[in-house]
C-alpha positions in Angstrom: -19.8 -11.8 19.6 -18.1 -11.3 16.2 -14.8 -9.5 16.4 -14.4 -6.5 14.1 -12.1 -7.1 11.2 -8.9 -5.0 11.2 -8.0 -3.4 7.8 -4.9 -1.5 6.8 -5.1 0.9 3.9 -1.8 2.1 2.2 -1.7 5.3 0.3 1.7 6.8 -0.7 0.9 10.5 -1.2 0.0 13.1 1.5 -3.7 13.5 2.1 -3.0 17.3 1.9 -2.6 16.9 -1.9 -6.2 15.9 -2.0 -6.1 14.4 -5.5 -8.2 11.5 -6.6 -6.1 8.9 -4.8 -6.2 10.8 -1.5 -9.9 11.4 -1.7 -10.6 7.7 -2.4 -8.3 6.6 0.4 -9.9 8.9 3.0 -13.5 8.0 1.8 -12.7 4.3 1.9 -11.4 4.5 5.4 -14.4 6.6 6.5 -16.9 4.2 4.9 -15.4 1.0 6.2 -15.2 2.4 9.7 -18.8 3.3 9.6 -19.5 -0.3 8.5 -17.9 -1.8 11.6 -14.4 -2.4 10.4 -11.3 -1.3 12.4 -9.4 0.8 9.9 -5.9 2.2 9.9 -4.9 4.5 7.0 -1.1 4.8 6.3 0.2 7.6 4.1 3.0 10.0 3.7 3.6 13.1 5.9 1.7 16.2 4.9 3.6 18.4 2.5 1.5 21.4 1.8 -1.5 23.4 3.0 -4.9 21.9 2.3 -8.2 23.6 1.9 -11.1 21.2 1.4 -14.6 21.0 2.7 -14.7 17.3 3.7 -12.8 17.8 6.9 -13.5 21.6 7.0 -9.8 22.4 7.3 -8.1 25.7 6.5 -4.4 24.8 6.8 -2.0 22.0 7.3 -2.0 22.2 11.1 -5.7 22.1 11.2 -5.7 19.1 8.9 -3.2 17.3 11.1 -5.4 17.9 14.2 -8.6 16.8 12.5 -7.1 13.6 11.2 -5.5 12.8 14.6 -8.8 13.4 16.5 -11.5 12.1 14.2 -13.1 9.1 15.7 -13.8 6.8 12.8 -10.4 5.4 11.9 -6.7 5.5 12.9 -4.5 7.8 10.8 -0.8 6.9 10.7 2.0 8.8 9.0 4.9 6.7 7.6 8.3 7.4 9.2 9.9 8.5 6.0 13.3 9.0 7.7 13.7 5.3 7.2 13.3 5.7 3.5 15.9 7.7 1.5 14.2 10.6 -0.2 16.9 11.3 -2.6 15.1 9.0 -5.1 11.4 8.7 -5.6 11.7 4.9 -5.8 13.5 3.0 -3.1 14.3 -0.6 -2.5 14.8 0.0 1.3 12.7 -2.3 3.4 10.2 -0.6 5.8 9.9 -2.2 9.3 7.2 -4.8 8.7 6.5 -5.1 12.5 4.8 -1.7 12.4 2.5 -2.9 9.7 1.5 -6.3 11.1 -1.6 -7.6 12.9 -4.3 -6.8 10.3 -6.8 -9.2 8.8 -6.7 -7.5 5.4 -4.5 -5.0 3.5 -5.7 -2.7 0.8 -3.0 -1.0 -1.3 -4.3 2.0 -3.1 -2.4 2.8 -6.3 1.0 1.8 -7.5 3.1 4.7 -6.2 3.2 3.0 -2.8 4.5 -0.2 -4.5 7.5 1.8 -5.9 8.3 3.1 -2.4 8.0 -0.1 -0.3 8.3 -3.0 -2.7 9.9 -5.6 -0.4 7.7 -4.9 2.6 4.5 -5.0 0.5 5.5 -8.1 -1.4 6.0 -10.0 1.9 2.6 -8.7 3.1 1.0 -9.8 -0.2 2.5 -13.3 0.2 1.4 -13.9 3.8 -1.8 -11.9 4.3 -5.1 -11.3 2.4 -4.5 -8.3 0.2 -6.4 -6.3 -2.3 -4.5 -4.2 -4.8 -6.6 -1.1 -6.0 -5.2 -0.4 -9.4 -5.1 3.0 -11.1 -4.1 3.9 -14.6 -0.5 4.9 -14.0 1.1 1.5 -14.5 2.8 -0.9 -16.8 -0.4 -1.4 -18.8 -0.8 2.1 -20.1 2.6 3.8 -19.5 2.3 7.3 -20.8 4.7 9.0 -23.1 5.5 11.5 -20.3 6.5 8.7 -17.9 8.7 7.0 -20.5 10.4 10.2 -21.5 10.7 12.1 -18.3 11.1 9.2 -15.8 12.6 6.3 -17.6 13.9 4.6 -14.4 10.5 4.7 -12.9 9.0 3.3 -16.1 11.5 0.5 -16.1 10.9 -0.2 -12.4 7.2 -0.4 -12.9 7.6 -2.8 -15.8 9.8 -5.1 -13.7 8.2 -5.1 -10.3 4.5 -4.4 -10.7 3.5 -7.7 -12.4 4.8 -9.5 -9.4 2.5 -7.6 -7.1 -0.5 -8.2 -9.4 0.1 -11.9 -9.3 0.7 -12.0 -5.6 -2.5 -10.1 -4.7 -5.6 -12.0 -3.6 -7.8 -9.6 -5.6 -7.5 -6.7 -8.0 -9.9 -3.8 -7.6 -10.3 -1.8 -10.9 -12.3 1.1 -12.0 -13.3 0.3 -15.5 -14.2 -2.6 -17.8 -11.0 -2.4 -19.9 -8.8 -3.0 -16.8 -11.1 -5.8 -15.6 -10.8 -7.7 -18.9 -7.0 -7.4 -18.8 -6.4 -8.3 -15.2 -8.7 -11.3 -15.4 -5.9 -13.0 -17.3 -3.4 -12.4 -14.4 -5.6 -12.7 -11.2 -8.5 -15.0 -10.3 -10.4 -12.3 -8.5 -10.9 -9.0 -10.2 -13.6 -6.6 -9.0 -14.8 -3.6 -10.9 -16.1 -1.1 -8.3 -16.7 2.5 -9.3 -16.2 5.2 -6.7 -19.1 7.0 -5.2 -19.8 10.7 -5.0 -21.3 12.8 -2.2 -24.7 13.5 -3.6 -25.6 15.9 -0.9 -22.5 18.0 -1.4 -22.5 18.1 -5.2 -25.9 19.2 -6.3 -27.3 21.0 -9.4 -27.8 24.8 -9.4 -28.8 27.4 -11.9 -26.4 27.7 -14.8 -24.5 30.9 -15.6 -25.9 33.3 -18.1 -23.0 32.9 -20.5 -22.1 29.4 -21.8 -19.2 28.1 -19.7 -16.9 25.1 -20.3 -15.1 23.7 -17.2 -11.9 21.8 -16.9 -10.8 20.5 -13.4 -7.6 18.6 -12.9 -3.8 18.5 -13.0 -1.9 20.1 -15.8 0.0 17.1 -17.1 0.5 15.4 -20.4 -2.1 12.6 -19.6 -4.9 15.2 -19.2 -4.9 16.1 -22.8 -4.6 19.9 -22.3 -3.0 20.6 -25.6 -6.1 19.3 -27.3 -8.3 21.6 -25.3 -6.0 24.6 -25.8 -6.1 24.0 -29.6 -9.9 23.7 -29.5 -10.1 27.1 -27.7 -8.1 28.7 -30.6 -10.5 27.2 -33.1 -13.7 28.2 -31.1 -12.5 31.8 -30.7 -12.1 32.0 -34.5 -15.8 31.2 -34.7 -16.7 34.2 -32.5 -18.8 32.0 -30.2 -19.8 33.5 -26.8 -18.2 30.7 -24.7 -16.1 31.0 -21.6 -13.5 28.5 -20.5 -12.7 28.0 -16.8 -9.6 26.0 -15.7 -9.2 24.8 -12.1 -5.9 23.2 -11.3 -2.1 23.5 -11.6 0.8 21.4 -12.8 3.8 21.4 -15.0 5.3 24.7 -15.9 4.9 24.0 -19.6 1.1 23.9 -19.4 0.8 26.7 -16.9 2.8 28.9 -19.4 0.6 27.9 -22.3 -2.6 28.6 -20.3 -1.2 32.0 -19.3 -0.6 32.7 -23.0 -4.2 31.8 -23.7 -5.4 34.2 -21.0 -3.3 37.0 -22.5 -4.7 36.3 -26.0 -8.4 35.8 -25.1 -10.6 37.5 -22.6 -12.9 34.4 -22.3 -10.2 32.1 -20.6 -10.1 32.0 -16.8 -7.8 30.2 -14.4 -8.2 29.3 -10.7 -5.5 27.5 -8.8 -6.7 24.3 -7.1 -9.7 24.9 -4.8 -11.4 22.4 -2.5 -14.2 24.3 -0.9 -17.7 25.4 -1.8 -16.5 27.4 -4.8 -15.5 24.2 -6.6 -19.0 22.9 -6.0 -20.4 26.1 -7.5 -18.2 25.8 -10.6 -19.3 22.3 -11.2 -23.0 23.1 -10.8 -23.1 26.4 -12.7 -21.0 25.4 -15.7 -22.8 24.2 -18.8 -20.4 21.3 -19.7 -17.4 19.7 -18.1 -14.6 18.8 -20.4 -12.3 15.8 -19.8 -9.9 15.5 -22.8 -7.6 13.0 -21.2 -5.4 10.6 -23.1 -5.6 8.0 -20.4 -7.6 7.7 -17.1 -8.9 5.1 -14.7 -12.1 6.9 -13.8 -11.6 10.4 -12.6 -13.6 11.9 -9.7 -14.2 15.0 -12.0 -16.6 12.9 -14.0 -18.6 11.7 -11.0 -18.7 15.1 -9.5 -19.9 16.7 -12.8 -22.7 14.2 -13.2 -23.8 14.7 -9.6 -23.9 18.4 -10.2 -26.2 18.0 -13.2 -23.5 19.0 -15.7 -23.0 17.0 -18.9 -19.6 15.7 -19.8 -17.6 16.0 -23.0 -14.9 13.4 -22.8 -12.3 11.7 -24.9 -13.4 8.2 -25.8 -11.1 6.2 -23.5 -11.6 3.4 -20.9 -13.3 4.4 -17.7 -15.1 7.4 -19.0 -16.8 5.4 -21.7 -18.3 3.2 -19.0 -20.3 6.0 -17.3 -21.1 8.5 -20.2 -24.3 7.8 -22.2 -23.3 9.6 -25.4 -25.6 11.9 -27.4 -26.9 11.0 -30.8 -26.1 13.2 -33.8 -28.9 15.7 -33.2 -29.5 15.1 -29.5 -32.6 13.0 -30.4 -31.8 10.7 -27.5 -32.0 13.4 -24.9 -34.1 11.2 -22.6 -31.1 9.1 -21.7 -28.0 11.2 -22.7 -25.5 12.4 -20.1 -22.7 13.7 -22.4 -20.7 13.0 -25.5 -17.3 11.5 -26.5 -14.7 12.4 -29.1 -11.4 10.7 -30.3 -8.5 11.5 -28.0 -6.1 14.1 -29.2 -8.6 15.4 -31.8 -9.0 19.2 -31.3 -11.3 19.6 -34.3 -13.7 16.9 -32.9 -13.6 18.5 -29.4 -14.4 21.9 -31.0 -17.4 20.4 -32.8 -18.6 18.8 -29.6 -18.4 22.1 -27.6 -20.1 24.0 -30.4 -22.9 21.4 -30.6 -23.6 21.7 -26.9 -23.5 25.5 -27.1 -26.0 25.4 -29.9 -28.2 23.0 -28.0 -28.2 25.3 -25.0 -28.9 28.4 -27.2 -31.6 26.9 -29.4 -33.2 24.1 -27.4 -32.9 25.0 -23.8 -35.6 22.6 -22.5 -33.8 19.7 -24.2 -30.5 20.8 -22.7 -32.1 21.0 -19.2 -33.5 17.5 -19.6 -30.0 16.2 -20.3 -28.7 17.9 -17.1 -31.5 16.1 -15.2 -30.3 12.8 -16.8 -26.8 13.4 -15.5 -28.0 14.0 -12.0 -30.3 11.0 -12.1 -27.5 8.7 -13.4 -25.4 9.8 -10.4 -28.2 9.2 -7.9 -28.9 5.7 -9.3 -25.4 4.5 -10.0 -22.8 6.5 -8.0 -24.4 6.6 -4.6 -22.6 5.6 -1.3 -24.9 2.7 -0.5 -24.1 0.9 -3.8 -20.4 1.5 -3.3 -20.5 0.3 0.3 -22.3 -2.9 -0.5 -19.9 -3.8 -3.4 -16.8 -3.1 -1.3 -18.1 -5.1 1.7 -19.0 -8.0 -0.6 -15.4 -7.9 -2.1 -13.8 -7.8 1.3 -15.8 -10.7 2.7 -15.2 -12.7 -0.4 -11.4 -12.2 -0.1 -11.3 -13.0 3.6 -13.4 -16.2 3.2 -11.2 -17.4 0.3 -8.0 -16.9 2.3 
């Protein structure tokens, strides 16, 4: 009888934040457990209330209970009392004896590297380890990180390359990162996340053309470009609504509030993780992702699964999954969205207006593109594909070690 392999997944933020990293960590633990691996998920203590459908939780206490009593995988909270919290990065060693005894370690994202550098480096050296890379790193350090967190930026530049070279494999989300990391590590796997195709489904669109933005309000998300595009579009007197779902830095929240004061077609919902979010995805006409840099955001996957075309900046990751429109939408049989140069508000304005005109004047063609988006998700972003690729990567790493 073959013994079940024991896998430890590290994630540094609380699951209650339920951002892209938290979602991917939970789903990965869930999926591997269902595929006959013994999984333990390590993360930070919960910090805030959570309301999301996946665990059907309504508050933090409920989330704690559900995580503690779900049967698929073990959930462990790091004892952060052993890590000074006066600084976001710490060189204090975490007790490695609590983290031993696993056949494979998966480190999800770089924030955990900045918290436990010595512990993780020792694990990387002695045990099979996969480093799942996201975009917040030394390769694409954002202006905001360099300006607002210079010590964190310097730390990442100094320490992260060591972890990359020590890892047995790097797991990336887009082709650009795969090409880069192939120079630093022998095994690099590009595996795109999956989306719950039963949960995110198409629905009838709203009667008024609606542009949806879902995400954090930070510099990297390109909000200023979208804000400027809204000013330009409202000068054209187009009947277009803009819905924002998210929260973030005070600067962008203030700017959004100013937009809402100036225009009656701008709406803002704080982060929601229940059925209402699903409805927004499905009933909006386009989903806008004006980011300056990304790995591959879940927003894109969830939009496609909901049958909603994407207007995205032409950056790595997003370019991998968007089949862009031709000039006059002549390629509507295989189009799933469109791209524009990052930071270009005029180009974004033109894209939004082009989709609005398509919906107004050629409704059948627009509906065909919505069907393309859903079909692309069904064929390329399903759980079976993801599970097979992850299992193949894990077995490959374990055999090589």
